[in-house]
NULUM-5078 format. One record per residue (C-alpha): residue number from 1; x, y, z. Coordinates in steps of 0.25 Angstrom, whole numbers. Layout:
N
R   bavex      xx      yy      zz
R     NUM       X       Y       Z
...
This chain:
481
R   bavex      xx      yy      zz
R       1     251      39    -536
R       2     240      34    -545
R       3     239      19    -547
R       4     239      20    -561
R       5     252      25    -563
R       6     262      16    -570
R       7     277      12    -567
R       8     287      21    -575
R       9     276      31    -579
R      10     282      44    -584
R      11     277      57    -590
R      12     281      63    -604
R      13     283      77    -604
R      14     289      77    -618
R      15     293      68    -630
R      16     296      77    -640
R      17     303      76    -654
R      18     310      89    -659
R      19     317      89    -673
R      20     326      99    -678
R      21     316     108    -684
R      22     310     111    -671
R      23     298     102    -674
R      24     293      94    -661
R      25     284      83    -658
R      26     278      76    -647
R      27     283      60    -648
R      28     276      55    -635
R      29     265      48    -643
R      30     274      42    -653
R      31     284      37    -643
R      32     283      21    -641
R      33     294      21    -631
R      34     307      28    -627
R      35     320      25    -620
R      36     330      34    -614
R      37     344      29    -609
R      38     354      34    -600
R      39     367      28    -594
R      40     379      32    -586
R      41     388      27    -597
R      42     382      35    -608
R      43     383      51    -609
R      44     369      54    -614
R      45     355      48    -613
R      46     349      42    -625
R      47     336      36    -629
R      48     326      30    -640
R      49     312      34    -643
R      50     302      23    -650
R      51     293      31    -660
R      52     279      26    -665
R      53     278      36    -677
R      54     266      39    -686
R      55     271      52    -690
R      56     283      49    -697
R      57     292      58    -689
R      58     306      54    -696
R      59     300      60    -708
R      60     290      71    -704
R      61     299      76    -692
R      62     311      76    -701
R      63     319      67    -691
R      64     334      66    -694
R      65     339      62    -680
R      66     341      77    -675
R      67     328      77    -667
R      68     326      78    -653
R      69     317      72    -643
R      70     313      78    -629
R      71     309      67    -619
R      72     304      72    -606
R      73     298      62    -596
R      74     297      60    -581
R      75     293      49    -572
R      76     279      50    -565
R      77     280      52    -550
R      78     266      51    -545
R      79     252      58    -547
R      80     254      71    -553
R      81     268      71    -550
R      82     280      74    -561
R      83     294      69    -559
R      84     304      80    -556
R      85     312      86    -567
R      86     325      79    -563
R      87     318      66    -564
R      88     312      69    -577
R      89     318      66    -591
R      90     318      78    -601
R      91     328      76    -612
R      92     330      80    -627
R      93     336      69    -635
R      94     341      70    -649
R      95     337      59    -659
R      96     348      52    -666
R      97     343      40    -672
R      98     329      34    -676
R      99     329      20    -679
R     100     321       7    -679
R     101     310      12    -689
R     102     298       3    -691
R     103     286       5    -699
R     104     273       2    -691
R     105     262       4    -702
R     106     260      15    -712
R     107     259      26    -703
R     108     269      23    -692
R     109     283      19    -689
R     110     291      17    -676
R     111     306      21    -674
R     112     316      23    -663
R     113     322      37    -660
R     114     335      36    -653
R     115     339      48    -645
R     116     350      54    -636
R     117     354      66    -630
R     118     358      77    -641
R     119     372      79    -634
R     120     375      65    -639
R     121     377      71    -652
R     122     386      82    -648
R     123     396      74    -639
R     124     399      64    -651
R     125     402      76    -661
R     126     407      87    -653
R     127     423      87    -652
R     128     432      93    -641
R     129     446      96    -645
R     130     452     105    -633
R     131     459     104    -621
R     132     450     102    -608
R     133     453     106    -594
R     134     447     104    -580
R     135     440      92    -573
R     136     435      82    -582
R     137     420      85    -577
R     138     422      99    -581
R     139     428      95    -595
R     140     417      86    -598
R     141     406      96    -594
R     142     412     108    -602
R     143     414      99    -614
R     144     399      95    -613
R     145     395     109    -612
R     146     404     116    -622
R     147     404     105    -633
R     148     392      95    -630
R     149     381     106    -628
R     150     377     101    -614
R     151     372     111    -604
R     152     377     114    -590
R     153     363     110    -583
R     154     364      96    -590
R     155     375      91    -581
R     156     367      87    -569
R     157     378      79    -561
R     158     392      82    -564
R     159     404      77    -555
R     160     418      84    -554
R     161     430      76    -558
R     162     445      77    -554
R     163     455      83    -555
R     164     452      97    -559
R     165     463      98    -569
R     166     461      89    -581
R     167     465      92    -595
R     168     460      85    -608
R     169     464      88    -621
R     170     451      83    -630
R     171     456      78    -643
R     172     444      81    -651
R     173     435      71    -644
R     174     420      71    -646
R     175     413      76    -633
R     176     409      61    -631
R     177     423      57    -631
R     178     427      68    -622
R     179     416      64    -611
R     180     420      49    -612
R     181     434      53    -608
R     182     431      63    -597
R     183     421      53    -590
R     184     430      42    -591
R     185     442      50    -585
R     186     435      59    -575
R     187     439      56    -561
R     188     431      59    -548
R     189     442      56    -537
R     190     448      44    -531
R     191     438      44    -519
R     192     428      40    -530
R     193     425      24    -533
R     194     430      26    -547
R     195     438      38    -551
R     196     434      38    -566
R     197     420      35    -562
R     198     412      47    -570
R     199     401      45    -579
R     200     394      55    -589
R     201     379      53    -592
R     202     366      59    -594
R     203     353      56    -588
R     204     339      56    -593
R     205     333      65    -581
R     206     346      73    -579
R     207     358      79    -586
R     208     372      74    -588
R     209     380      68    -577
R     210     396      67    -575
R     211     396      58    -562
R     212     405      48    -555
R     213     401      34    -551
R     214     402      37    -537
R     215     392      49    -538
R     216     383      40    -546
R     217     384      29    -535
R     218     378      39    -525
R     219     367      43    -534
R     220     356      33    -529
R     221     342      34    -533
R     222     333      36    -521
R     223     322      25    -524
R     224     324      10    -524
R     225     319       2    -535
R     226     313     -13    -532
R     227     306     -24    -539
R     228     294     -24    -529
R     229     282     -22    -537
R     230     273     -10    -536
R     231     258      -9    -535
R     232     252       4    -540
R     233     241       3    -529
R     234     251       1    -518
R     235     260      12    -523
R     236     249      22    -526
R     237     255      32    -516
R     238     269      30    -521
R     239     276      39    -531
R     240     280      31    -544
R     241     294      33    -541
R     242     295      31    -527
R     243     301      18    -519
R     244     287      12    -520
R     245     282      17    -533
R     246     280      11    -547
R     247     293      16    -553
R     248     303       9    -543
R     249     300      -5    -547
R     250     311     -13    -554
R     251     303     -20    -565
R     252     314     -28    -570
R     253     329     -30    -568
R     254     341     -39    -572
R     255     356     -40    -570
R     256     363     -41    -583
R     257     376     -44    -575
R     258     380     -45    -561
R     259     395     -46    -564
R     260     405     -49    -574
R     261     418     -50    -566
R     262     426     -55    -579
R     263     423     -42    -586
R     264     425     -33    -573
R     265     438     -39    -571
R     266     444     -37    -585
R     267     436     -24    -585
R     268     444     -19    -572
R     269     432     -18    -563
R     270     439     -24    -551
R     271     454     -20    -554
R     272     462     -14    -565
R     273     476      -7    -568
R     274     480       5    -575
R     275     494       7    -580
R     276     497      22    -585
R     277     510      25    -592
R     278     516      39    -589
R     279     524      43    -603
R     280     530      55    -594
R     281     537      48    -583
R     282     537      35    -591
R     283     530      27    -579
R     284     518      18    -579
R     285     508      20    -568
R     286     498      10    -563
R     287     484      11    -556
R     288     475       1    -552
R     289     461       0    -549
R     290     453     -10    -540
R     291     439     -11    -537
R     292     441     -13    -522
R     293     447       1    -521
R     294     436       8    -529
R     295     425       1    -520
R     296     432       7    -508
R     297     430      22    -513
R     298     420      31    -518
R     299     405      28    -520
R     300     399      15    -525
R     301     385      10    -528
R     302     386       1    -515
R     303     401       0    -511
R     304     406     -14    -512
R     305     412     -22    -524
R     306     404     -31    -531
R     307     413     -43    -530
R     308     423     -50    -521
R     309     436     -43    -520
R     310     445     -52    -512
R     311     454     -63    -518
R     312     445     -73    -525
R     313     447     -88    -521
R     314     443     -96    -533
R     315     442    -110    -536
R     316     450    -115    -549
R     317     445    -128    -549
R     318     430    -128    -550
R     319     429    -143    -553
R     320     436    -148    -540
R     321     426    -155    -531
R     322     426    -149    -517
R     323     417    -150    -505
R     324     406    -139    -506
R     325     408    -137    -492
R     326     423    -135    -491
R     327     430    -123    -498
R     328     440    -127    -508
R     329     455    -125    -506
R     330     460    -112    -512
R     331     474    -111    -519
R     332     481     -99    -522
R     333     478    -100    -537
R     334     463    -100    -533
R     335     463     -86    -528
R     336     461     -74    -537
R     337     466     -61    -534
R     338     456     -50    -529
R     339     449     -44    -542
R     340     453     -30    -537
R     341     467     -34    -538
R     342     467     -39    -552
R     343     473     -26    -557
R     344     477     -32    -571
R     345     462     -36    -575
R     346     463     -23    -582
R     347     475     -14    -585
R     348     474      -1    -593
R     349     486       5    -599
R     350     487      21    -601
R     351     495      33    -600
R     352     495      47    -594
R     353     505      59    -594
R     354     507      69    -583
R     355     507      84    -586
R     356     502      83    -599
R     357     495      98    -599
R     358     506     106    -591
R     359     521     109    -591
R     360     525     104    -578
R     361     540     100    -576
R     362     538      90    -565
R     363     528      78    -565
R     364     525      79    -551
R     365     519      93    -554
R     366     503      94    -553
R     367     498      94    -567
R     368     490     107    -571
R     369     480      99    -579
R     370     479      83    -579
R     371     478      75    -592
R     372     472      61    -591
R     373     480      55    -580
R     374     479      40    -576
R     375     485      41    -562
R     376     474      33    -555
R     377     465      21    -557
R     378     454      30    -563
R     379     453      24    -577
R     380     453      10    -570
R     381     441      14    -560
R     382     433      19    -572
R     383     435       6    -580
R     384     431      -2    -568
R     385     419       6    -564
R     386     414       4    -578
R     387     416     -11    -577
R     388     409     -11    -564
R     389     397      -4    -569
R     390     395     -16    -580
R     391     395     -27    -569
R     392     383     -28    -560
R     393     372     -23    -568
R     394     357     -23    -567
R     395     345     -19    -577
R     396     332     -15    -571
R     397     319      -9    -577
R     398     310       0    -568
R     399     299      10    -572
R     400     302      22    -579
R     401     307      34    -570
R     402     315      46    -574
R     403     322      49    -561
R     404     333      38    -563
R     405     346      41    -570
R     406     358      33    -572
R     407     370      35    -562
R     408     360      32    -550
R     409     360      22    -540
R     410     347      14    -540
R     411     343       4    -528
R     412     336      -8    -533
R     413     328     -17    -524
R     414     329     -30    -532
R     415     326     -44    -524
R     416     336     -55    -524
R     417     333     -67    -533
R     418     332     -76    -523
R     419     320     -85    -516
R     420     313     -77    -506
R     421     314     -83    -491
R     422     320     -80    -478
R     423     333     -73    -477
R     424     338     -59    -482
R     425     338     -59    -497
R     426     344     -45    -499
R     427     357     -44    -507
R     428     366     -37    -497
R     429     377     -36    -507
R     430     369     -29    -518
R     431     361     -18    -513
R     432     355     -16    -527
R     433     360      -1    -529
R     434     364       0    -544
R     435     369      12    -552
R     436     360      15    -564
R     437     369      15    -576
R     438     359      14    -588
R     439     344      19    -589
R     440     335      17    -600
R     441     321      23    -599
R     442     310      17    -607
R     443     297      25    -608
R     444     284      23    -616
R     445     277      36    -618
R     446     264      30    -622
R     447     263      23    -608
R     448     271      34    -601
R     449     278      23    -593
R     450     292      17    -594
R     451     303       9    -589
R     452     318      12    -584
R     453     328       2    -587
R     454     341       4    -578
R     455     355      -3    -579
R     456     362      -2    -566
R     457     375      -7    -560
R     458     380     -11    -546
R     459     394      -7    -544
R     460     396     -12    -530
R     461     389     -20    -519
R     462     383     -15    -505
R     463     391     -27    -498
R     464     404     -33    -500
R     465     402     -46    -507
R     466     410     -55    -497
R     467     402     -49    -485
R     468     389     -55    -491
R     469     384     -68    -486
R     470     371     -69    -493
R     471     371     -85    -492
R     472     374     -85    -478
R     473     362     -76    -476
R     474     352     -84    -483
R     475     344     -94    -476
R     476     347    -108    -477
R     477     340    -116    -487
R     478     328    -124    -481
R     479     330    -139    -481
R     480     321    -146    -492
R     481     325    -160    -487
């Protein structure tokens, strides 16, 4: 690799504006910067392009918010090497908004073009009013193709759901509403960590994905990232994107939140209860969720809960003077129940009906087609999963690269904030494996370099909290007397 390569360097194949009159213009030299966004919580990729305009494009290009921009970029690899197609970005976006217009001088102005995938328009305005049958993943894919103008080859990762015989009468919903309903109610089986753990999202370097949390937990990016500085001379023989390359450096990071147990408790992250009324049998059924059960099944980022799950002994008398060397006496009132047994922290009330779509005379008969049934803790598990994904979060900045997507596990080698010295400073509990939930790509076409900003979450630890003894393993402080 040549020593004059820069971290986050990329190649521009196309940055083209096309209007509804089939007129096109290369914008590369007019773009001050651009940002592209993707998230497992959003259906589509979006972005914004900052323009330095000396041609008065809004007037002379007859812009009305119906134009398209093709952005095709790829990360640099090494001398004479281009990134593979599957690791490159080539997307056509629709301009939906032009704002922040500022006059620089008599001839130039700046403004920002807000862009999105063109299908965002279709899913917001196209409506479905019909009966849909099959697996929920089939229903979703067929609706996207038939109504949303999606292409079959755009689905690059699609997971099957259960059961096979679902039926749903779509009540004139928009396609966006139908997508939300199917994603929230799709199940992948009892053996998964979270039954209702599906996500539908689009990636910048690929297509649309419908994946479970368990599947994403197994999609680990093969190269770790670290805060170790790179020297271009020392890394002369390294590919930019290799473990020792310039593009694997963590330039900055922060943790907006390590935990919020109050919000997690009321949000149902640890335990919750579902009460379902059956209007045919006139019975109320009850299902419960607890984090400990979920952690013992399916795939996780690391495998162990991020909190102590046994009964908590707590002191209610903080002003009581006690001998620091003697443990205080614990009364019965000082003991709090296990967080995974506090099912009344969140209670959801709902209802369902059996045999909504057949003429069976016996309630014990198998249903030909199933309606929305709440016969398990699936809705509670999804609620818990979404809450857990807001707990332990980290935001980091690395050089621009186009081979990362949301829904991947990323390995971060971040040193602990402790004074260097004797003893093992490694965090045995947090193995620094995180799930990428949000991604923002920032590029500068003039410098042809950029940054990648990631938001990642930690869903589980590599070791049980109670089994770790970091203070016992640390060396004793030196006597300064």
